[in-house]
N, C-alpha and C positions, 0 to 999 in steps of 0.2 A: 464857440459857436455863433452865429449870424441870425438873428430872428428879428422881423418886423411883424407889425399889427397888420390890419388888414385896410388902415385908411393908409396906410405908405407915411404917418408922421415922424416915424423915426426909424432908425435901426439898434439894436443892443447887440453890443458882442460882448462875450465873456467867454473867460477859460479857466482852467484852476492849473494850479502846480503843486505837486507832492515834495516837499521838501526833506532833507535828509534825515528829519527826527518822525517823519512819517505823517506829520502834519499836511493839511491842505490849505492852500491859501488860492483867493479867488482873484481875477483881476476882471475889470472891464471898463466900456463908457457905453454911452448913447449919445449917438449921431443924429441928431435933427434933420431933418429934410427940410432945411430952409436954404435961402441965397448965401453964400459963403459956409465956409466951414463951420458949425456948431457943436462942438463936443461937450458932455457932461461926463466929467472921469468918477468912477466909482472906486469907492476907496473900503475895502473889506475890513470890517472888525468885529468878523464873526468869533474871532478869539477872545473877546473882552464879554460876550455872553454867556452866563452859564448856561441855558437852555435857547429854545426858540423864541426872539422876544417879541411877547405881542403889547408891541408900541409902536407907533409910526416913526420910520428912520427916515433917513435922505442920503442922497448918494454921497454924503461925506461920514456917513457912518452904518454904512450897508451891510447886509446879513451874508450876502455874498452865496451865488450858485451857477450853475452853469443853465442859462433858460434854452430851452427847446420847442417853446411854444408862446406866442402872444396871442392872446384873445381881448378884443374889445367889446365892453357894455357900457351901457348907459346907468349911472347913477347919481339921482337927482340932478338930472341934466347934464351930466358932464361926464366925457369920458373918462373910463377908467382901464388899464390896460392890466389884462391878468394873465403873469407870468408864471409860466409853468417851469419849474426848475429842479435840478439835480444836484444834490450836495454830499459829496463822497467826505463824509465827516470825517471819520477815522479809520484805524485797522480793523474795526468792530464792526461800525455799522454804518450805513449809508441813509441818507434821504431823499423824499421827492417832495417838492413843496408847490403850492397854488399861493403868490403874493400879488396884490393889487396892487398897481402904480401908477402915478400921476405926474405930469410936469407943469411946474410954475416957471414961466418965463421962460428963458433960454438957459439958465445954470442952475437950476434946482429940480432934483426928481425926488419926490416921495414913495415911500414903498410901505404897505402895511395899513389898513383900515378895519375897523369892527364889523365886519360883514359876514363872518361864518358863525354860524351856531351850534354850538356845542353843548348837548344835553348829556350829562351821567348821571350814573345813580351812587350817591353816597351813603356809606352806613356810620350811623353816629355808635362812638364805641361805647358811649355810657348807656343809651337804651337800647342797643341793637334797632333803631328804627332806619328803613331806609328812606332816604330823602330825593328827592329830585334837584339836581344843580344845573341852573342855565348859563351859561359864560358866552362872550361874543369874541371869538379870536381876529385878531391880525392878519395874520397870514395861517393856511392849513398846511400841516406838514403830518408824513407816515416816515415813520423811522423802523429800520429791517435792517437783518445780517449782513453785513458787507458783500458777502459770497451771492446774495440772493439778487434775484432780477425781477422787479415791481414795475407794473404799469399803471401811469394817472395821466387822464386827458379828459378833455369834455367831449360829453357827447353831445351830438348836434340834434339826435331824435328826442333823446331826453331832457335836453335842454338842462344837464346839470353834469358835474365835474363824477368822474367815477373811477374807481381805484381798484387794484387788486385788494382783497383782505389778508390782512396780515397776523398771524399768530404767531406763538412760541411754540418750539420743538417741545419744551416741556412744559406744561401748564403751571407750574410750582414758579416759573421763571417768567410770566407774562407780561411782569412789569420791565425786565430786561428788553431792551430794543434790540442788542445784537444778538439775540436767540431768536427773534421773529423772520418769518419766511411766508412767503402767498401758499 
């Protein structure tokens, strides 16, 4: 894929290859719109993370995705590029994600920032009390069955990210991503 933000300050080129063992590797680079050729390589480290990491990463330990949209938003007077991506995770599940990115100088890209707020209800097993838990996510993702097709995009009218609701085919397996469909 080839994606550029509204300000044309760069373009990001990404693609994926499915290996013989049915795992997926991502490759890419960021081409800066500056005099001379300025390239920031993206090194896929997704196989070293047990889950979607909730830390800031760089182009040297990139989570990996094929990006299909770049959206620019000001955060604390700085341009942050929200990259919408697809990750064909494995033979069982796929993911769509939104990941904030910014560029430092001509050689370093940063991915992920604690900007997405997640609220969930957690039941205390000892007291049966239900508590609300708030956490900040560095990237937002939905994971679903690999054969499903799920939409995730930015809605200009609502000024928010929207996506299909995914749920398990069987309520008993709601925590298993590979059973989720729209």
